[in-house]
N, C-alpha and C positions, 0 to 999 in steps of 0.2 A: 631146525637148522636150515638156513637159506642156502640154496645152491647157486654158486657164482656162475654168471653167464659167460661162457667162453668167448674170447675174441675171435670173430670169424675171420677178420683179415688184419692181422697185427701190423703189418707193414703199412696198410692204407690208413688205419687209425692213427698210427704214429705220425704219418705225414700230415694228416689233417690237424693234429694237435700242434705240431711244429709251425704250421702255417698261421694258425690262430695266434700263437705266441709271438711270432714275428710281426704279424699285423698289429697286435696290441703294443708291442715295443715301438713300432714305427709311429703309431698314433700318439703314444706317450712322448716320444722324442719330438714329434711335430708340435704337440701342445707345449712342451717345455721350450721349444724354439720360439713359439709365438710369445710365450711369457717373457723369455729373455730378450726377444726383439722389442717387445713393448717396454720392458725395463730400460733397455738401451735408449729407446726413443724418449722416454720420460726423463731419464737421468742425464742424457747427453744432448740429444737434439732439442728437447724442450726445456733444458735446464734454465736458461736465462729467463724465459717467459714465466716458468713456474716459480722461479725465485722472486721475480717481480711481483707476481700475484701474492706470494706468501708475505713479501715485505709490505704489500698494500694492506694486508690485514694486520700487520705488526707495526708498520711505520707510516706516519701521516705527515703531510706538509701543511703547516699552519701558516696562512698568509699574514704578512706584516704590512700595514698601511704606510706609504711614504709620507713624509712631511710635505705639505703643499708649499709651493714657492710663494715668496712674498712679493708685494707690489709697492713700488715707490714712485714718487713724483720726480721731476727732473732735478730737484735739489736734495734728494735723499730722504724726503719726508715719507714715512710709511703710510700707505693708504689701505692695505689689507694685510693683516697679521694673523698669527696662530697663537691663541692663548690657551693655557691649561684649564681644563674643566674637570671638576671632581664629582664622582658619582659613588653612591653607596651600593655595593654589590654583596651577594651572599652565595655560598655553596650549600644548597639545601641539605645534602646528606650529612653535613657537619653540624646541623642544628637539630636539637632534640625535639622541640616544639616550635615549628616554623611559624605557624599562625599566631601563637601568643607572642613570640619574639618580635614579629613584624608589627603587631598591634602596639607593643610597648615602644618600639622605635618611632612609629607614626605619631604617638603622643609626644615623645621627646623632641622630635624635629618638626612638629606641626606639618606633617605631610598631608596633602589634600586627599580625600577619599578616592577621587578619580585616579590618582597615581597608584594607590594601593590596588585598585581594581585592575589596572593595567599589569601590575606585577603579578597578581594572582593568575591572570590569563597566560602570561609569559612563562611562569614557573611550571605550568602543566605541560607545556610543549618542549621543555628542556630536560636533558638528562640531569639527574640529581647531583652529579659531580661537576657540572658546568657552572660558571658564574652567571648569575641572573641579576639584572639591575633593579634595585628597589627604588632609588631616587637619583635622577639625573640632574646635573648642573646644581650642585649644592652651594648654598651661600656660605660665607665665612663663619657666620653664627652657627649654622647647622654643622659645619665641620668641627668647630670647637666643642659644641655640645656632645657630639658623638665621640670625639677623641677622649673626652673626660670620662666617659662611661663605656668605652669599647670593651673593657675586660668582662663586662656582663653579657656581651653578645658574641660568643665564639662562632666562627663561620662567616661573620660579617666583616667587611673591609672597605676602605676608601680607596678607589682607583682613580688614576689621572689619565686624561687623554687631551689631545689638542683639538680645538675647534676654531673655525674662521671667525674673525672679528673685524669690523669696519669702524675705526676710531672716529671718523668724521660723520657717521650716521647718514642722514639724508643728503648731505652736501654732494656726494659723488656717486649716488646710486645709478644714475643714467649713464655714467662713464664706466666705473669699475664693475658694476653689477653685483651679483652675489652668488653664493653656492647654497644648495638646499639638498634635502634627502633624495637619494636615487629612487626613482619610481619605475614602473613597468615600462613606460615608453623609453626611458633612459637605458634600461636593460636591453630592450629590443634593438635600440640603435647601436649600442656598444657591441652587441652580438653580431649585428650585420657588418660592423666595421672591424670585427675580429679583435676587439679590444676589451672584451668583457673580463677575461682572466686577470687583466691588470687592475681591476676594481674589486678583486675578491675580498679585500679587507677594508675597502673604502665605504664610508657612510654617505658622503655628499659628492656632488658634481656641480660644475659651473652651469648656471641657468640663464645668466644675463650678462651683457656688457663684456668687458675684458675677461672676466672670469670664465665666460662661456667660449669666447673666440679663441683664447689661448689655453683652453682646458688641457690639451695634450701636453703642452710645455710646463704648465703649472703643476699638474698632478704628480709627475714623477713615475718611477717604476716600482711595482710591488716587490717586497722581499718575502722570504720564507724561512720558517723554523721547522727543521726536521725532528720529529719526536717519535719515541717508541711508546706504543699503547698496548694495554692488555686486551683480553678477549671481551671486556666490557666497554672498551673505548677510552679508558682512563689513561692519562699521560703518565708514563713510568719515568721517562728521562728524556732530556734533549740531546739529540745526536749531533746536530750541526745547525748553524744559522747563516743564511745569506741575507745580509742587511739590505733594506730597500734603498733605492736611489731617490734622493729628495727631488722635488720639482724645481725647475729653474726660477730664480728670482727675475723679475722684469722691472724695467724703469720706463715710465711713461713720459711723454713730452709735457704733460700737464704741470702747471705751476699752481699748487694748492692755494696760494695767496691770491692769485688772480681769479681762481675759481670762487673763492670766498667773496671777492669783490663783485664778481658778476652776479652771484646769487643775491647778495645784498642789494644790488641795483634793481634787480627784478622785484624784490620784496614780495608782496602778496599778489602781484600780477601773474597771470598765466603767460608764459612765453619762453623765449630762448635767447641766449647770447653766446656767440662763438668767437674766440680769438685764435687766429691761426698764424703760424710762422710763414711768411710769404715765400721763403726760399726752399724750405724743407717740407712744408705741409704739416708740420707738427702742430697738434692742437694744444694750445696753452691753457685754454679755458673752454668748457662746454657745459653751460648751465641750462637746465630745463626745470621750470617750476610750474606747479608744485611738485614736490618729490615725496619720498617716504623712507623709512628706516630699513635698510637691507638686513640688519641683524635680526629682524622679525622672522626672516625666512630660513635662517641657518639651521635652527633646531626644529622648525615646523611652526608655521603661522596658524593662529586660530581661525576657525571658519568665519566667525563674526568679523574679525579684523580684516580678513581678506575680502569678505563681501563688501565691507565699507569702502575699501580701496577700489574695488571693481565697479561699484555703483555710484561713486562720487561724481558729481557733475563737473568737477574740476579735472578729472582724468589724470590723477597723479601717476598712474602706471605708464602713461604715454611719454616716450622720449621725444619731446617736441623738436629737439635739435635735428633728429634724423627721421622722425616719423610724422612730424607735423607738416601737413600740406597746406600752405598759405598761398593765396594769390600774390605774386611777387610785386605787383603794383609798379610804381615808377622806378624801382631799383634796377630794372632791366633796361632802362632807357639808354644807358651808355652802350650796351651791346647792340641794341637796335640802331642807334646812331652809327655805330661802326659798320653794320650791315648796309645801311643806306649809302654810306661812302663807298664801300666795297662794290656794291651792285651798280653804282653810277646813277642811282635815282636822285641823289643829292650830291652837292659838293660842299666844301666848308663855307662857301659864301651864299649858298642857296637860301633864299628867304621866302617866307609866306606871311600873309597878314592874318593875325589872330584877333578876331573881334570878341572872343570869349566863347565861341561855339564853332561847330563844324557840321556841314551838311553833305550828304551823299546825293548826287544828282538823281532825281526821280523818286527819292524817299522823303516822305513828309515827316521828318523828325530832325531835331537839332541835338547834336551830341555836345554836351557842355564841357568847357574847360573848368578846372578847379577855381580859376580866377574869373569871376563873373564878367568883368569888363575887358578881359583879354590882356595879352602881353604885347600888342602892337606887332611891329615887324620882328620876325624871329628866324634865326638860323639855328643850326644844330647845336652850336655851343651855348647859345642863350636858352635853347629848349631844354638842355640838360641842367644848366645853372638854375633856371627858374622853374624847371619841371613843367614845361608847357605841354598840355595834353593835345591841344589842337594841332601842333606841329606833328605829333606822333600819330594822330588820326590820319592825317594826310599821308604820312610816310608809310604807315601800315597798309593803307588802301593801295598804294602804288606797288608795294612789295608783294602783297598777297600772303595768306596765312601759311601756305606750304613752303614758301621761300624762308619765311620767318622761322618756321619750325625746324627746317633743315639746318639753318645757321645756328640756331640756339642749341641744338643737340650737340654741336661741337663744343659748347661750353658746359656740357654735362646735364642740361635740363632734360627731364623725361627718362633718366636712368640713374642708377645708384652711383654714388661718388666712388665707392670702393673703400671707404673708411673701415678700419678694422674692428667693427662690431657688427653683429648680425642684424640688429634691430634698425633697419633702414628701408625706406620705401623709395621707389623711383619717381613718385608724384606724376604729374601729367603735363606733357608738352603736346597740345592738340594740333591737329591739322584736318584736312577734309576727309582723308581716309579714316582717321581715328573716330571722327564723329559719325561717319557712315556705319562703321563697324559697331560703335557703342550704342547709338540711338536709331540707326536706320534712317537718318535724315540728312539733307544736304547742308552745306555750310553757307551761311549768309554773310553779306558784306558788313553788316552792323557788328557781327561777332569778330570780324577782323579788326575793326576799330578798337574794340575792347581788348583784344590781344595786344594791340599796339601800345596800351598803357598797363600791360601786365594783369589784365582781368579776364573775364569770360571763364573758359574752362581751364585756363592755365593755372597750375599750382606748382609750388616749389618748396623744398625743405630749406631751413636755414643753413644746413650743411651744403646743399647745392648752391645757395647764394654766395656763401663764403668761398667756395671753390671757383665759381664763375668770376667773382670779383678778383680772386687771386690771378686768374688768367689775364684780366685787364691790368692788374698791377705789374705783371711780368711780361706785358706786351706779347701775349700769345702763348707763353709757356704754361703748360697745364700740369701742375704738381698735385698729386693725389693726397687728400687729407689723411692723416694717420695719428693714432694715439701712442703707438709703441715707439720708444726711443731706442731701446736695446735690451739685451739679455745680460743678466749678472747684476753687479752693484756698480756704483759710481766709480769705485776704485779700479774695477776690472770690467768695464762695460763693452760688450760686443754690439756696437752701434749698427742699426739697420740703415741701409741706404734709402734715400727718397725714391719714390716711384713716380713716373711721369706717364701721361697719356699723350695721344697725338696732339701736337700744338695747333693752335688756331692761326692760320696764315692769311694775310691780306696782301694786296698788290703793292701798296705803298706804306712804308713805315710811318710816314707822316700822318696817316689815318689814326694810328694809335696815339700820336702826340696831340692831335686835335681833341680826342675824347678825354685824354688824361688832363689836359689843361682845363677842359670844361668841368671835370670832376673836382679839380682843385678849386675852381671858382665857386662850386657849391658851398664850400666851407670858408672861403676867403673873400669872395665878392660880397658887397653890401646887399645885393639882390639875391644872393644864393640862399637856397632853402634851409641850409644848415649853418649859415653864417653866425647867427646869434648863439648857437650851441658851441661853436669852436672859436669864438672871439677870445683873443689873448691866450691861446693855447701855447704850450711850451715847445711845440713841434709843428711842422707843416703836415697837412693831411689832404686826402682827396676822398670824395664820397658821393652818395646819392641817397636822398630820402624817398620814402614811399608811404602812401596811405591807402591801404587795401580795403575796398568795400566788402562787407560780409554779405549784404543783401543788395539787390539791384533797386535803383530808384527810378521812378517814372520821369518823363521829360520835364514835367512841371513840379515834381516833388523837391522839397528842400530838406537837406539832412541837418538835423539838430541833435547832437549826440546826447544831450541831457534828456531829450524827450524820447529817446529810443531805448528799448530794453537792452540790458547789458550785453546779452549774447549776440545782439545784432549790431553792436557798435563796431566802428572801423578798427582794423589792426594797424599799428604803427610799425613801420619798417625802416631799416637803415643798413647800408653797406658802405664800406670804405677801407682805406689803407693808409698807413703812415710809416715813416715820414714820406711825404709826397715825392721828393726828389730821388729817394732810394728806398723803396718800400721794404719794411722788415716784418710788419704784421698786417693781417687782413681781418676785418671784423664784420659780423652780421648781427643784427638785432631784430627780433620779431616779438612784439608785445601785443597780446590779444585784447580786443574789446575795450578800448580806452577812450577817454574824452580827450581828444587831441590827435595829432597826426605824426608823420615821420619826423618833421622838423621840430616839433615842440616836445615830443615824448621820446622817440627812438634815438634821435641824434644826440640829445643830452646824455642819454644812457651810454651811448658809445663813447662820448667824450670822457665820462667819468672812468670807464675801464681803461681807455687809452692813456689817460693821465696817470693811473696807477701803474700801467706797464712802463711808461716813460720814466717814472720816478724810480722803479725797481731796476730797470735795465740800462738807464742812462742817467744816473743820479747827478752827475756833474752838470750835464746839459740842462737837466730839469731845474737844479738849484740856480744856475746862472740865468736861465730864462725867467725864473720866479723873481729874482732880484731885479732884473730889467723891467719886468711888468710892474713891480711895486715902486 
């Protein structure tokens, strides 16, 4: 039997025990306080955040792609539309033997092996309850075949979506452009612009032309479907839907019938024709040939086809209207004549003798006129009418290249016109500083003579030429070319206002009149270089021909087009406006590497398109003039 140890100090031991109990109670209370405080923090302070996190695991937002806006011409003809495309899709978990079923469907619908391989790769990266595409863009025959035997393939279904389609194929590619699949560069750019979220459900984006320039307006705003999902991510039910906002429809200034005519006129030639409204800058036609079918790019162009476009010697990917840099040749003589009058170097009556060539003092070389025996006594009016090179050699030498360059920049040469497509180059308006910076060489007097007839380093796009000719037609007013007429449809169109640049001003209004009358003589005078092309026209017109050399000839060399390789033949150029007394339209024509010049090739081409315009927009005047001519 154990003996109990007596408490030596009962009061002390009792006090120690009580202290320990109190300490334990305080610790317990403190711990419970921490627990309660944390519960309050979680249930009250963090309630909204935790509820959101919980909902994120339970509720998902599924993006809904907006319908892309349509594109119309000025008469309501649809140029870019959205057509339904049907695809065969499958939910893998609903199919007992997926491999066998897909094999049977491939035989039924004649699906290419490559498409099956793509499907097999895709199905491995998808959850089994998600839709996976087996065949995209089904034909009507394939849809009918599958529909007849759909009961044999549970889990497979035909789904519809809208894709972009261009009904005029290659006719409008360089104007309307196209959409194509979104790539990494697009994603990066959209992310930088903070617009990536708006493309959560979109497969394509504008890549060229109007489709690219007005992408933000055409695309619309993404919508969302709020759905409840289980712990495996499967959709249980739809909670709410915020519909997408469709993209805006837009109407272009373009007249598709004039576009057809311009393309027909160019035919198999490489070149461009532009017809512009003289008052608003609206582009009625903008043809560039050769072209290609934009529908090839919508769902993805094949490597072989794209390579053939890229490597073609005819450069179909090039928009010659805004990216083709041509020597403007004699088409810029009206502006140079205006500069001569404004600078005081010449007057309307100033004459020089043209023997068919020009010499610079101290230089042992003759610069030839296109007319070997010369034009005799020539003033500025006759020099424009008959396109006398010798007169402009003399004038250019007096003016100097820097003065020429500065004045021509007022007409938009050497800079982009501002037309509403991204594919545009500024081309080249040379001067002494430009050559020094580009080549590290001085400028020579002989180069100034070449600039005086629109050659040397000077290049211009057909769009720059039509804009500059518009300035001449409007006596200095500079209207910016544009393709967009307005937003909406013809019934409710929000029309955009014309845009203007700094006008070109001269000291005397009579200077404009001198040049205008000379340009009228180009088409109406018996000696005018475009007279034969515009004989018996149903309207009056003014213009200027040009024949641009592609390669330089030596002093004693003679140019014979038939003996020269095609790529070295001259370019035929023409600019003009009509009616002469009150201009409504401005035209520029550039046709590459032809046998003939501006008067024999480009001017007749311009006449054909202007005839079509006059017949469409002034039918009564056209018919009356036709009766009078007959």
